[in-house]
VOVO-528649 format. One record per residue (C-alpha): residue in one letter; x, y, z; residue number from 1. Coordinates in steps of 0.5 Angstrom, whole numbers, plus 2048, in hexadecimal, padded with zeros to 3 digits. Example, Ala and Ser with C-alpha at 12.3 -4.5 7.8 and 13.67 -1.06 7.14 Angstrom:
NODE type   x   y   z seq
NODE    A 819 7F7 810   1
NODE    S 81B 7FE 80E   2
END
This chain:
NODE type   x   y   z seq
NODE    X 808 811 811   1
NODE    X 80E 811 80D   2
NODE    X 811 80B 808   3
NODE    X 816 809 80F   4
NODE    X 810 806 812   5
NODE    X 80D 802 80C   6
NODE    X 814 7FE 80B   7
NODE    X 815 7FF 812   8
NODE    X 80E 7FA 812   9
NODE    X 810 7F7 80B  10
NODE    X 817 7F5 80F  11
NODE    X 814 7F3 815  12
NODE    X 810 7EE 812  13
NODE    X 816 7EB 80E  14
NODE    X 81D 7ED 80C  15
NODE    X 81D 7F0 805  16
NODE    X 822 7F3 7FF  17
NODE    X 820 7F9 7FD  18
NODE    X 81E 7F6 7F6  19
NODE    X 819 7F1 7FB  20
NODE    X 817 7F7 7FE  21
NODE    X 814 7FA 7F8  22
NODE    X 812 7F3 7F6  23
NODE    X 80D 7F4 7FC  24
NODE    X 80B 7FA 7FB  25
NODE    X 809 7F9 7F5  26
NODE    X 804 7F3 7F7  27
NODE    X 803 7F5 7FE  28
NODE    X 804 7FB 802  29
NODE    X 804 7FE 7FC  30
NODE    X 7FD 7FE 7FC  31
NODE    X 7FD 804 801  32
NODE    X 804 807 801  33
NODE    X 807 807 7FA  34
NODE    X 80F 808 7F9  35
NODE    X 814 808 7F3  36
NODE    X 819 804 7F3  37
NODE    X 81F 80A 7F4  38
NODE    X 81B 80D 7FB  39
NODE    X 81B 805 7FD  40
NODE    X 822 805 7FD  41
NODE    X 824 80C 7FE  42
NODE    X 81F 80B 805  43
NODE    X 822 804 806  44
NODE    X 82A 808 806  45
NODE    X 828 80D 80B  46
NODE    X 824 808 810  47
NODE    X 82B 803 810  48
NODE    X 82E 80A 811  49
NODE    X 82A 80C 817  50
NODE    X 82B 805 81A  51
NODE    X 824 802 818  52
NODE    X 826 7FD 814  53
NODE    X 82C 7F9 813  54
NODE    X 82E 7F6 80C  55
NODE    X 831 7EF 80B  56
NODE    X 834 7EE 804  57
NODE    X 831 7E7 801  58
NODE    X 836 7E5 7FB  59
NODE    X 831 7E3 7F5  60
NODE    X 834 7DE 7F0  61
NODE    X 835 7E2 7EA  62
NODE    X 832 7E9 7EC  63
NODE    X 835 7EE 7F0  64
NODE    X 835 7ED 7F8  65
NODE    X 82E 7F0 7FB  66
NODE    X 82C 7F3 801  67
NODE    X 827 7F0 806  68
NODE    X 825 7F5 80B  69
NODE    X 823 7F2 812  70
NODE    X 81F 7F8 818  71
NODE    X 824 7F9 81E  72
NODE    X 822 7FA 824  73
NODE    X 821 802 823  74
NODE    X 81E 800 81D  75
NODE    X 819 7FC 821  76
NODE    X 819 802 826  77
NODE    X 818 807 821  78
NODE    X 811 803 81E  79
NODE    X 80E 802 825  80
NODE    X 80F 809 827  81
NODE    X 80B 80B 820  82
NODE    X 806 805 821  83
NODE    X 804 809 827  84
NODE    X 804 810 824  85
NODE    X 7FD 812 823  86
NODE    X 7FB 813 81C  87
NODE    X 7F7 818 819  88
NODE    X 7F1 816 815  89
NODE    X 7F2 81A 80E  90
NODE    X 7ED 81D 809  91
NODE    X 7EB 81A 802  92
NODE    X 7EF 81F 7FE  93
NODE    X 7EC 81B 7F6  94
NODE    X 7ED 81F 7EF  95
NODE    X 7E7 81A 7ED  96
NODE    X 7E2 81C 7F2  97
NODE    X 7E3 824 7F1  98
NODE    X 7E3 822 7E9  99
NODE    X 7DC 81E 7EA 100
NODE    X 7DA 824 7EF 101
NODE    X 7DB 829 7EA 102
NODE    X 7D9 825 7E4 103
NODE    X 7D4 82A 7E2 104
NODE    X 7D9 82F 7E1 105
NODE    X 7DC 82C 7DA 106
NODE    X 7DC 825 7D6 107
NODE    X 7D7 821 7DB 108
NODE    X 7D9 81B 7D5 109
NODE    X 7E1 81C 7D6 110
NODE    X 7DF 81B 7DE 111
NODE    X 7DC 815 7DD 112
NODE    X 7E1 813 7D9 113
NODE    X 7E6 814 7DF 114
NODE    X 7E0 811 7E4 115
NODE    X 7E0 80B 7E0 116
NODE    X 7E7 80A 7DF 117
NODE    X 7E8 80A 7E7 118
NODE    X 7E3 805 7E8 119
NODE    X 7E6 800 7E3 120
NODE    X 7ED 802 7E7 121
NODE    X 7E9 801 7EE 122
NODE    X 7E6 7FB 7EC 123
NODE    X 7EC 7F8 7E9 124
NODE    X 7F0 7F9 7F1 125
NODE    X 7E9 7F6 7F4 126
NODE    X 7EA 7F0 7F0 127
NODE    X 7F1 7EF 7F1 128
NODE    X 7F0 7F1 7F9 129
NODE    X 7EA 7EB 7F9 130
NODE    X 7F0 7E6 7F5 131
NODE    X 7F4 7E7 7FB 132
NODE    X 7EF 7E6 800 133
NODE    X 7ED 7DF 7FD 134
NODE    X 7F4 7DE 7FC 135
NODE    X 7F7 7DF 802 136
NODE    X 7F1 7E0 808 137
NODE    X 7EC 7DA 806 138
NODE    X 7EB 7DA 80E 139
NODE    X 7EC 7E1 810 140
NODE    X 7E8 7DF 817 141
NODE    X 7EE 7DA 819 142
NODE    X 7F3 7E0 818 143
NODE    X 7F7 7E3 81E 144
NODE    X 7FE 7E8 81F 145
NODE    X 800 7EA 818 146
NODE    X 7FD 7E6 814 147
NODE    X 7F6 7EA 817 148
NODE    X 7F9 7F0 816 149
NODE    X 7FB 7EF 80E 150
NODE    X 7F3 7ED 80D 151
NODE    X 7F0 7F2 811 152
NODE    X 7F4 7F7 80C 153
NODE    X 7F2 7F3 806 154
NODE    X 7EB 7F3 809 155
NODE    X 7EC 7FB 80A 156
NODE    X 7EE 7FC 802 157
NODE    X 7E8 7F7 800 158
NODE    X 7E4 7FB 804 159
NODE    X 7E7 802 801 160
NODE    X 7E6 7FF 7FA 161
NODE    X 7DF 7FD 7FB 162
NODE    X 7DD 804 7FD 163
NODE    X 7E0 807 7F6 164
NODE    X 7DD 802 7F2 165
NODE    X 7D7 804 7F5 166
NODE    X 7D8 80B 7F5 167
NODE    X 7DA 80C 7EE 168
NODE    X 7D4 807 7EC 169
NODE    X 7D0 80B 7EE 170
NODE    X 7D2 811 7EB 171
NODE    X 7D2 80E 7E5 172
NODE    X 7CB 80C 7E5 173
NODE    X 7C9 812 7E8 174
NODE    X 7CB 815 7E1 175
NODE    X 7C9 80F 7DC 176
END
């Protein structure tokens, strides 16, 4: 996937400025596809030049005008084509897993500290995802369409974090 596709999805959900997109990446899409503000603005300009987006200048009081981007029919077609392409399965690449496997060859205590720190990060992310679930999807059985898609992606994030928490906890308990 390219950043272009993540931006097209975000803009199909709701037209936005570059700053609004960067904020949304920090709250939602960024959980599974990260990008800096600079990357977002650079790609938005390229997508506009390619005809995938149209920008509308919006006046702001006391601030410079902002560009609000929306997807053109060509951009919608590009997104639809990408959505239909097969997605390869990616193998797990984890520095942490390699450290855990090689802990016997170095300072196990230091590796356990790294595992504890990662566990704490995954626990925080899991609780954040669960709070989003409680706040945004109190009745998941009633969801359809875009809301159901958002819920299921969040559910995938929860399941992923639960797996990390379970695995790292097991590793730490085995070495207690």
